[in-house]
C-alpha positions in Angstrom: -22.2 1.3 -14.1 -18.9 0.2 -12.6 -17.8 -2.9 -10.8 -17.8 -0.9 -7.5 -21.3 0.4 -7.9 -22.7 -3.1 -8.7 -20.9 -4.7 -5.7 -22.1 -2.0 -3.3 -25.7 -2.3 -4.6 -25.8 -6.0 -4.2 -24.1 -5.9 -0.7 -26.5 -3.3 0.6 -29.5 -5.1 -0.8 -28.5 -8.2 1.3 -28.0 -5.9 4.3 -24.3 -7.0 4.6 -21.6 -4.8 6.0 -18.2 -4.5 4.3 -16.7 -6.5 7.1 -19.2 -9.3 6.6 -18.5 -9.5 2.9 -14.8 -9.4 3.5 -15.1 -12.4 5.9 -17.1 -14.3 3.3 -14.4 -13.7 0.7 -11.5 -14.2 3.1 -10.1 -10.7 2.3 -9.7 -7.5 4.2 -12.4 -4.9 4.7 -10.1 -2.3 3.1 -10.1 -4.4 -0.1 -13.9 -4.3 -0.2 -13.9 -0.6 0.4 -11.5 0.0 -2.4 -13.6 -2.1 -4.8 -16.7 -0.2 -4.0 -14.9 3.1 -4.4 -13.5 1.9 -7.8 -10.0 2.3 -6.5 -9.2 -1.3 -7.5 -10.9 -4.2 -9.2 -11.4 -7.8 -8.0 -9.2 -10.5 -9.5 -11.0 -13.0 -11.8 -11.3 -15.6 -9.1 -12.8 -13.1 -6.7 -15.4 -12.2 -9.2 -16.6 -15.8 -9.2 -16.9 -15.7 -5.4 -18.6 -12.3 -5.5 -21.2 -13.6 -7.9 -21.9 -16.5 -5.6 -22.0 -14.6 -2.3 -23.9 -11.5 -3.6 -26.2 -13.4 -6.0 -24.8 -11.4 -9.0 -25.2 -13.2 -12.4 -21.7 -14.0 -13.6 -22.4 -12.4 -17.0 -22.8 -9.0 -15.2 -19.1 -8.3 -15.2 -18.8 -8.9 -18.9 -21.9 -6.7 -19.5 -20.3 -3.9 -17.5 -17.1 -4.1 -19.5 -19.1 -4.2 -22.7 -21.2 -1.2 -21.6 -18.1 0.9 -20.8 -16.4 -0.1 -24.0 -19.4 1.0 -26.0 -19.2 4.3 -24.1 -15.6 4.7 -25.2 -14.1 3.5 -22.0 -12.3 0.1 -22.4 -12.6 -2.4 -19.6 -9.1 -1.7 -18.2 -10.1 2.0 -17.8 -13.4 1.3 -16.1 -12.4 3.0 -12.9 -13.3 6.7 -13.0 -9.9 7.8 -12.0 -7.9 6.1 -14.7 -4.9 8.3 -15.5 -3.8 8.6 -19.1 -0.4 7.0 -19.9 0.7 10.4 -21.0 0.5 11.7 -17.4 3.1 9.2 -16.2 5.3 9.8 -19.2 5.4 13.5 -18.3 6.9 12.7 -14.9 10.6 13.5 -14.7 13.2 11.1 -13.3 13.2 13.0 -10.0 9.5 12.5 -9.5 9.9 8.8 -10.2 12.6 8.5 -7.6 10.6 10.5 -5.0 7.4 8.6 -5.5 9.3 5.3 -5.1 9.8 6.3 -1.4 6.5 7.9 -0.6 3.7 6.5 -2.8 3.2 3.4 -0.7 1.9 5.5 2.3 -1.7 5.5 1.5 -2.5 2.4 -0.6 -1.1 -1.1 -0.9 1.3 -2.0 -3.6 0.0 -3.1 -7.1 -1.8 -6.4 -7.1 0.1 -7.9 -10.1 3.5 -9.6 -10.0 6.4 -7.3 -10.6 10.0 -8.2 -11.4 12.7 -8.1 -8.8 13.6 -4.5 -8.1 16.9 -3.0 -9.2 19.1 -1.2 -6.7 17.2 1.8 -5.4 18.5 5.2 -6.4 19.5 7.6 -3.6 16.5 9.6 -2.3 16.4 13.1 -3.7 16.1 16.1 -1.3 12.5 16.6 -0.2 12.3 20.0 -1.9 13.2 18.5 -5.2 10.6 15.8 -4.8 8.0 18.5 -4.0 9.0 20.6 -7.0 8.7 17.6 -9.3 5.3 16.7 -7.9 4.0 20.3 -8.2 5.1 20.3 -11.9 2.3 17.8 -12.6 -0.1 18.2 -9.7 -0.6 21.8 -8.7 -0.7 22.9 -5.1 -4.3 24.0 -5.3 -7.3 23.2 -7.6 -9.7 25.9 -8.8 -13.0 26.2 -6.9 -15.9 28.5 -7.4 -18.0 29.4 -4.3 -21.5 30.6 -3.6 -23.1 31.5 -0.2 -26.3 29.5 0.6 -28.0 31.6 3.2 -31.0 29.2 3.5 -28.8 26.2 4.6 -29.9 24.8 8.0 -33.7 25.5 7.8 -34.9 26.0 4.3 -38.4 27.4 3.7 -40.8 25.2 1.8 -44.1 27.1 2.0 -47.6 25.9 3.0 -49.6 23.2 1.4 -53.4 22.7 1.2 -54.2 19.6 3.3 -56.5 18.4 0.5 -53.4 17.6 -1.6 -53.0 14.5 0.6 -56.6 13.4 1.2 -55.8 10.7 3.6 -54.0 12.8 6.3 -56.6 11.8 8.8 -57.0 8.2 7.7 -54.1 6.3 9.3 -55.0 3.0 7.5 -55.0 4.6 4.0 -51.9 6.6 4.9 -50.0 3.4 5.7 -51.2 1.8 2.5 -49.6 4.6 0.5 -46.5 4.9 2.7 -43.1 4.5 0.9 -40.9 5.0 4.0 -41.2 6.2 7.6 -38.7 7.2 10.3 -38.7 8.6 13.8 -36.8 11.3 15.7 -36.4 10.6 19.4 -37.6 7.0 19.2 -34.9 4.9 21.0 -36.3 1.7 19.5 -35.4 3.0 16.1 -32.2 4.7 17.2 -33.3 8.0 15.9 -30.7 10.8 16.2 -33.2 13.3 17.7 -34.1 13.7 21.4 -37.7 14.8 20.9 -40.5 12.7 19.4 -41.4 13.4 15.8 -42.8 11.0 13.2 -42.2 11.4 9.5 -43.7 9.5 6.5 -43.0 9.6 2.8 -46.2 8.9 0.9 -47.5 8.8 -2.6 -50.8 10.3 -3.7 -52.9 11.5 -6.6 -51.9 8.4 -8.6 -52.8 8.4 -12.3 -52.2 5.9 -15.1 -51.3 7.0 -18.7 -52.3 5.4 -21.9 -49.4 2.9 -21.7 -50.5 1.7 -18.3 -47.7 3.5 -16.4 -48.7 4.8 -13.0 -47.5 8.2 -11.8 -47.8 9.7 -8.3 -47.0 12.8 -6.4 -44.7 12.3 -3.4 -45.0 14.2 -0.1 -43.2 14.2 3.2 -45.5 14.2 6.2 -44.8 14.8 9.9 -46.6 14.5 13.2 -45.7 15.4 16.7 -47.5 13.2 19.3 -49.9 15.0 21.6 -50.3 14.3 25.4 -52.2 11.1 24.6 -49.7 10.0 22.0 -52.1 10.6 19.1 -50.6 11.7 15.8 -52.0 14.5 13.7 -50.1 14.4 10.4 -49.2 17.6 8.5 -47.8 18.1 5.1 -44.1 19.1 5.3 -43.4 19.6 1.6 -43.8 17.9 -1.8 -40.7 15.9 -2.8 -41.6 15.0 -6.4 -44.5 15.4 -8.9 -45.7 12.9 -11.5 -43.1 10.3 -10.5 -43.5 6.7 -11.9 -40.4 5.2 -10.2 -42.2 5.1 -6.8 -44.7 2.7 -8.4 -42.3 0.4 -10.1 -39.0 0.4 -8.2 -39.0 -0.7 -4.5 -35.7 1.2 -4.0 -36.9 4.4 -5.4 -37.1 5.9 -1.9 -34.4 5.3 0.7 -33.9 6.7 4.2 -30.6 6.7 6.0 -29.6 8.3 9.3 -26.6 10.7 9.3 -24.6 11.9 12.2 -22.2 14.9 12.8 -22.9 16.3 9.3 -21.9 19.9 9.6 -22.9 19.8 13.3 -26.3 18.1 12.7 -27.9 14.7 13.1 -30.8 13.6 11.1 -32.0 11.6 8.1 -31.2 11.7 4.4 -34.1 10.8 2.2 -33.2 10.0 -1.4 -35.7 9.6 -4.3 -35.3 8.5 -7.9 -36.5 11.3 -10.2 -35.5 10.3 -13.6 -32.7 11.2 -16.0 -31.2 13.6 -13.4 -30.7 10.6 -11.1 -31.7 10.9 -7.4 -32.5 13.9 -5.2 -31.5 13.9 -1.6 -33.3 15.8 1.3 -31.4 16.3 4.6 -33.9 16.4 7.4 -33.1 17.6 10.9 -35.0 19.0 13.9 -35.6 22.5 15.3 -35.2 23.1 19.1 -39.0 22.6 19.5 -38.8 19.1 17.9 -40.5 20.0 14.6 -38.6 18.7 11.6 -36.9 21.0 9.1 -35.1 20.7 5.8 -31.4 21.4 6.2 -30.5 21.2 2.5 -31.2 19.4 -0.8 -27.7 19.8 -2.0 -25.6 16.6 -1.8 -25.9 12.9 -1.7 -23.0 11.6 0.4 -20.9 12.8 3.4 -17.1 12.9 3.9 -14.7 14.8 6.0 -13.0 16.6 3.1 -11.4 19.2 5.3 -10.2 16.9 8.1 -11.8 18.9 10.9 -13.6 15.9 12.4 -17.0 17.0 11.0 -18.5 15.5 7.9 -19.2 17.8 4.9 -21.9 17.2 2.3 -20.6 16.2 -1.2 -22.3 15.6 -4.5 -21.0 14.6 -7.9 -23.2 15.8 -10.8 -24.6 13.0 -12.8 -22.9 12.5 -16.2 -20.7 15.5 -15.5 -17.1 15.7 -14.0 -18.2 18.3 -11.5 -18.2 18.0 -7.7 -20.0 20.2 -5.1 -18.9 20.5 -1.5 -21.2 22.1 1.2 -19.3 23.4 4.2 -20.0 25.8 7.0 -17.8 28.5 8.6 -18.0 29.3 12.3 -19.7 32.6 12.8 -21.1 32.8 9.2 -24.8 32.3 8.4 -25.8 29.5 6.2 -23.3 27.4 4.3 -20.8 27.8 1.4 -21.1 25.7 -1.7 -17.7 25.0 -3.4 -17.8 23.8 -7.0 -14.9 21.9 -8.6 -15.3 21.4 -12.3 -12.8 19.3 -14.2 -14.0 21.1 -17.3 -12.7 24.4 -16.1 -10.1 26.1 -18.2 -7.9 26.4 -15.0 -8.2 22.7 -14.2 -5.2 20.5 -15.3 -6.5 18.5 -18.2 -4.4 15.4 -17.3 -6.0 14.9 -13.9 -9.0 12.8 -12.8 -10.2 12.8 -9.2 -11.8 10.2 -7.0 -13.4 10.9 -3.6 -12.2 8.6 -0.8 -15.4 8.8 1.2 -14.1 6.8 4.2 -10.8 8.6 4.4 -11.9 12.0 3.3 -10.6 14.2 0.6 -9.9 13.6 -3.1 -7.1 11.5 -4.6 -5.4 11.1 -8.0 -4.4 7.5 -8.3 -2.7 5.8 -11.2 -3.9 2.7 -12.9 -2.3 0.5 -10.2 -4.0 2.2 -7.3 -0.9 4.2 -6.2 -1.9 7.7 -4.9 -0.1 10.4 -7.0 -1.8 13.3 -5.2 -4.2 13.9 -2.4 -6.3 17.1 -1.9 -8.4 18.3 1.0 -10.5 21.4 1.6 -8.5 24.1 3.4 -9.4 27.8 3.7 -11.9 27.6 0.7 -9.4 25.8 -1.5 -8.6 22.2 -2.5 -5.0 22.0 -1.3 -2.6 19.1 -2.2 -1.1 17.5 0.9 2.4 16.1 1.2 2.2 12.3 0.7 3.8 12.0 4.2 1.2 14.1 5.9 -0.6 11.9 8.4 -3.9 12.7 10.1 -6.5 11.0 12.3 -8.0 9.6 9.1 -4.9 7.4 8.8 -5.6 5.8 12.2 -9.4 6.1 12.8 -9.7 3.2 15.2 -6.7 4.2 17.4 -7.2 8.0 17.5 -9.3 7.8 20.7 -6.6 6.1 22.7 -5.1 8.2 25.5 -1.3 7.9 25.3 1.1 8.9 28.0 4.7 9.1 26.7 7.6 8.1 28.9 10.6 10.2 27.8 13.0 9.5 30.7 15.3 6.7 29.6 15.8 5.5 33.2 12.1 4.8 33.5 11.8 2.6 30.4 15.1 0.7 30.1 16.4 3.2 27.5 13.6 2.6 25.1 13.2 6.3 24.4 15.2 9.0 22.6 13.7 11.6 25.0 12.2 13.7 22.2 8.9 15.6 22.5 6.3 13.2 21.1 4.8 16.0 19.0 8.1 17.2 17.5 8.5 16.5 13.8 11.1 13.8 13.3 14.0 14.6 11.0 15.5 11.1 10.5 15.1 11.3 6.8 14.6 14.0 4.2 11.2 12.8 3.1 9.4 11.7 6.3 7.3 14.3 8.3 6.0 12.3 11.2 6.0 12.6 15.0 6.4 9.9 17.6 2.7 10.4 18.5 1.7 9.7 14.9 4.0 6.7 14.8 2.3 5.4 18.0 -1.2 5.8 16.6 -0.2 4.2 13.3 1.2 1.2 15.3 -2.1 1.0 17.4 -4.1 1.1 14.1 -2.0 -1.8 12.8 -2.7 -3.6 16.1 -6.4 -3.0 15.6 -6.3 -4.3 12.0 -4.5 -7.5 13.2 -6.5 -8.3 16.4 -9.5 -6.0 16.7 -8.2 -4.6 19.9 -8.9 -1.0 20.9 -6.8 0.2 23.8 -8.5 3.0 25.8 -5.3 4.2 27.6 -1.7 3.0 27.7 1.9 4.2 28.1 4.3 4.6 25.2 8.0 4.9 24.7 9.6 5.7 21.3 12.9 5.9 19.6 14.1 6.6 16.1 13.3 2.9 15.2 10.5 1.7 17.4 7.5 2.4 19.5 6.7 0.3 22.6 3.4 0.0 24.5 2.7 -1.0 28.1 -0.3 -0.8 30.5 2.0 0.2 33.3 4.4 3.2 33.5 7.2 0.9 34.6 6.2 -2.0 32.4 8.9 -1.7 29.7 11.2 -4.2 31.3 10.5 -7.1 28.9 6.8 -6.5 29.6 5.7 -4.4 26.6 2.6 -6.0 25.2 3.1 -4.6 21.7 6.1 -3.3 19.8 6.5 -2.0 16.2 9.6 -1.1 14.3 8.9 1.1 11.3 10.5 1.2 7.9 11.8 4.3 6.0 8.3 5.3 5.1 7.6 6.2 8.7 11.0 7.3 10.1 13.1 4.2 10.5 16.5 4.5 8.7 18.3 1.2 9.4 16.3 -1.6 11.0 14.3 -4.1 9.2 10.7 -3.5 10.4 9.1 -5.9 12.9 6.2 -6.3 15.2 6.0 -8.2 18.5 2.8 -9.1 20.3 2.3 -10.5 23.8 -0.8 -12.6 24.5 -2.5 -12.9 27.9 -3.1 -16.6 27.7 0.5 -17.4 27.0 2.1 -16.9 30.5 1.7 -13.2 31.3 -0.8 -11.0 33.0 0.1 -7.4 31.8 -1.3 -7.7 28.2 -4.8 -6.5 27.2 -4.7 -8.9 24.3 -6.7 -12.0 24.9 -6.5 -14.7 22.2 -10.0 -15.7 22.9 -11.4 -12.2 22.4 -9.2 -11.1 19.5 -9.8 -11.6 15.8 -7.9 -14.7 14.7 -8.3 -17.1 11.8 -9.8 -20.0 13.8 -8.7 -23.4 15.1 -8.9 -25.2 11.7 -6.5 -23.0 9.8 -3.0 -24.2 9.2 0.0 -22.1 10.2 1.0 -21.1 6.7 -2.6 -20.1 5.9 -2.6 -18.1 9.2 0.5 -16.1 8.1 -1.3 -15.1 4.9 -4.5 -14.3 6.8 -2.6 -11.9 9.2 -0.6 -10.3 6.4 -3.8 -9.6 4.5 -5.1 -7.5 7.4 -2.0 -5.3 7.6 -1.6 -1.7 6.6 1.7 -0.4 7.9 3.7 -3.5 6.9 2.1 -4.5 3.7 4.4 -3.8 0.8 3.1 -6.2 -1.9 1.0 -9.2 -2.8 1.8 -12.5 -1.0 2.9 -15.5 -3.1 3.1 -18.3 -0.6 4.0 -19.2 3.0 5.7 -22.1 4.6 5.5 -23.2 8.2 8.5 -23.7 10.5 10.5 -22.0 13.2 10.2 -19.3 12.1 7.8 -19.5 9.2 8.5 -17.8 5.9 6.1 -15.6 4.0 7.2 -14.7 0.4 5.8 -11.9 -1.7 5.3 -12.0 -5.5 8.1 -9.5 -5.9 10.6 -11.8 -4.1 10.5 -10.1 -0.7 10.7 -12.3 2.4 9.0 -12.0 5.9 9.8 -14.2 8.9 6.9 -15.0 11.2 6.4 -16.7 14.5 2.9 -18.3 14.8 1.9 -19.8 18.1 -0.4 -22.8 18.4 -3.3 -22.2 20.9 -6.6 -23.7 21.6 -8.2 -20.9 19.6 -6.0 -21.6 16.6 -2.7 -20.1 15.3 -1.9 -16.6 16.5 0.8 -14.3 15.3 3.5 -13.5 17.9 5.9 -11.6 15.7 6.8 -10.7 12.1 10.0 -9.3 10.7 10.5 -8.0 7.1 10.4 -7.4 4.3 13.9 -8.5 3.4 14.2 -7.3 -0.2 14.7 -10.2 -2.7 14.8 -12.6 0.3 18.4 -11.5 1.3 18.9 -11.6 5.1 21.7 -9.1 5.6 21.7 -8.8 9.4 
């Protein structure tokens, strides 16, 4: 077991969301997500708070470290994606210089203090950086493939009704019920549109000489007749001679899934022993009867970035991944297998699945992403580190943007470029104005919780500006963000500026009362740290301390400085603007 697994188990057992846990710990939801994915580990003081909030015995963390050490995995290598030191030693000087510019795109900087940086070397040409990266992380990873023609509606035969003797006895059926769920029942938010009732039951229970009870497990279904009566039928047998269902309340779980390879339904998981858990993906036929889509997989992620979730499974006690995907016009599904024990697999690499973001990543021991792979054309292809997608701005991707490219209409706040043209301001950045705008709106969402349905946008080499009105850029832009070199800006120090509706204007959609803010009791310096912790685009390191004033100062552990303006409102302190980082605290303009 890892720290991430234990945190996720405890959180889900308390029916807490990642956002709720983050609020309890006064951290970002992204931090919780990275813990649970074993992409980072909580600091010691956070472990104490986690134990208190999630009711985890404090000695659990020591036991996990001891367990992994006994298995030959020391505590500091507990994360499944720990890269051997030899990997980094193999990187050439060109790779190190290239990664210094690009690695911070996907994950925050290391959580430990680092010395003040030396003068940065000149950026190498993009082609040199790519060659250096390819020398260690190949452009594609080896996959084997098989065609599953039964995917979508797998046959499971017919069963003698006497195998479940209480089919007609609703009271006894409920006594032996392990889980139930409903298609087409709006009260239960079922994903189907026609009534269908399903029930996981245990039957034929026997006890061995040691007193352990074993049961067979069946999935039943019923379609209501005109009077609403239910006549349950056996769908299929899920497990035989299973003792976990009699001793473990969590042996059977049911979770809805949506947009998984074009289907909605329920995933039933059951503990079956040394092989771990089996998962059954249940959907509906057009006539409303349930069907078995597949038993291959245990989680879902958009590993090919097509907007539809694929089914992913990692074999227990084996460094092997399976990805189930469909191809338009082809029957069934294709099962892609990635084995890190393959002779063709680079022995120095370890992969982790970023389920929320999609795709596989190769991080180093500090959480920096060294490589990112997605499924493309039947291969796992490494993406450029500067390749942005909707997964980088999930909460902003639905915003309708109208770009103003005529300088006379927006006070010169545009360079007139096509918003979908790739910028060429630096050798390493491959980003468009539209992607910059979405990244900015995602940052706005992280800071305030605001989702903008539609707005106007103007963009230059340095900045993006947002307005609710096509002619609203004359000192009336409600949000502005200046990027740094990671996103196309070559000269300016990055900054954000936010306008609030309560503070003397009527064109901003941002209401202090409706936005996420730290609350009236928080001090200004604490508010600066609170806002910085929620950032994605700006965040470049761990904060050290903040001091109030006009403007306030926020210092990072690496010596970098941010200037902040925090306004005092009846709802508490709200961030109006932030500029930085100034490397080593030197203000040079």
